[in-house]
C-alpha positions, 0 to 999 in steps of 0.5 A: 468645008468645016475647016475653012469655015473655022479658019475663016472665023478665026481670021475675022477675030484677029482682024477685029482685034486688029480694028480695035473692035474687041477689048482685051477681056473680049478677046481673051474670052473669045479665044477660050469659047473658040477652042471649046466649040472648034479646034484650033486650026493654027494651034502649032503656031501658037507656042511661037507666036505668043512670046513674040507678040507679047515682046513687040507689044511691050515694046510698043507701049513704051512709047507712051511714057515719059520718064521725067514728067511721070516721075515728077508728077509722082513724087507723093505717091513714090513712097506708097508705090515702093511699099505696095510692090515690095509688100505685094511681091513678098507676100506673093512669094510666101503665099506661092510657097505656102499654097504650094502653087507652081513658082512661075505661075505664082510669080506672074500672078504676083508681078500682075498685082504688084505692078500693072496686071497684063502689061507686067504678065506680058513682060515677065512671062517670056523672061521666066519662059512661062508656057502659054497655059500658065500665062492663060491662067495668070491673065484669067485670074488678073482679069478677073479681078481686075473687071470686079475692081472696075465697078466696085471702086467707084462705088467704095470711093463715093461710099467713103467720100474719097476726094479725087486725088485720094481715089485716083492714087488708090485706083493707080495702086490697087487696080491691075490694069491701066484701062480699067484704071481710067475706066474706074476714075473717068466719071470720078473727076478730072483730077482723079483721072489725071492722078490715077493715069500718070501714077499708074504709067509710073508704076509700069516703070518698075517693070524693068527692075523686077524684069532683071530680078526675074532674070536671075531668080529664074535663070537656067543652070545650064544656059546661065543669064541672057538678058532679054533684048526686048527690055532693052528696047523697052527702054529705049522706046521710053527714052526715045518718047520722052526725048520726042526724037520721033513726032508725037503722031508717030509714037502715038500710032506705034502705042495703038498698034501695040495695044491692038497687037496686045489684044490679038495676042490675048485672043491667042492666049485665050485659045490655049485655056482649057477646062481640064488645065483649070481644073488641074490647076485647082483654086489655089492660084485664085486664092492667091490672086484674091488675097494679094488683091485685097491686101494691096487694096486695103493696105493703100486705102488706109495708107492714103486716107489715114497716114499720107 
């Protein structure tokens, strides 16, 4: 009887995620709390389900992107985008080695900070074959800092009297996930929201070259290099959406489904987190995330306010 109730609760959470009743943060937290209270009744299915659902979600999110529009609108922020991504990736690699952090965990935290948070982690983790525990730790750290930025950035923006253009660009570069970028800029002004959203989506395109680099860096000596087909599907989705091969209503529906599927996946990822794993991992990965986030936030702020 108890096992049936546990399964029912599990299924209800999944259904709530599908219906859009849960945010990504809540879903991840519910997964963590669920395994604290109950035993995961579908644990043996998680190992295969999480990488598969992550790939499908990433491909679906490609249908929200327009190549020409994003590239044209973000010409002014291109230099900042290149600088911050390359510098953050370089610093992340150095600190991962300095702190002696697991290379895959360090790479996911760095990728999420440099580009677009959970989306980057979702795209890169299957390529480097990161296990569920590593994925969950990277997501927890990135989401934690993301939540802080969501509330902190508007306060700082008003304090330093940033223009809408400055604030929108700063949020797009220094806040991890698109959803939080929107949340931070939506009340700051329409122009800030427009710039932030467009620049953030253009940064998402950098998932493609980073995926290729990750593929070669983490290749298996025995198996060699095998290009992930889902990245090709992601590129195809962007092309299809850019040239409006399918109606806008259809592509919008696909994006909604992809976002909700990603929330389901985050719940599954949350069920793989354990207190023991967090203790064994230690504080170094968190410090890596904090240092990288502070670096990209401070560097981009001074670049936007004083050098651009």
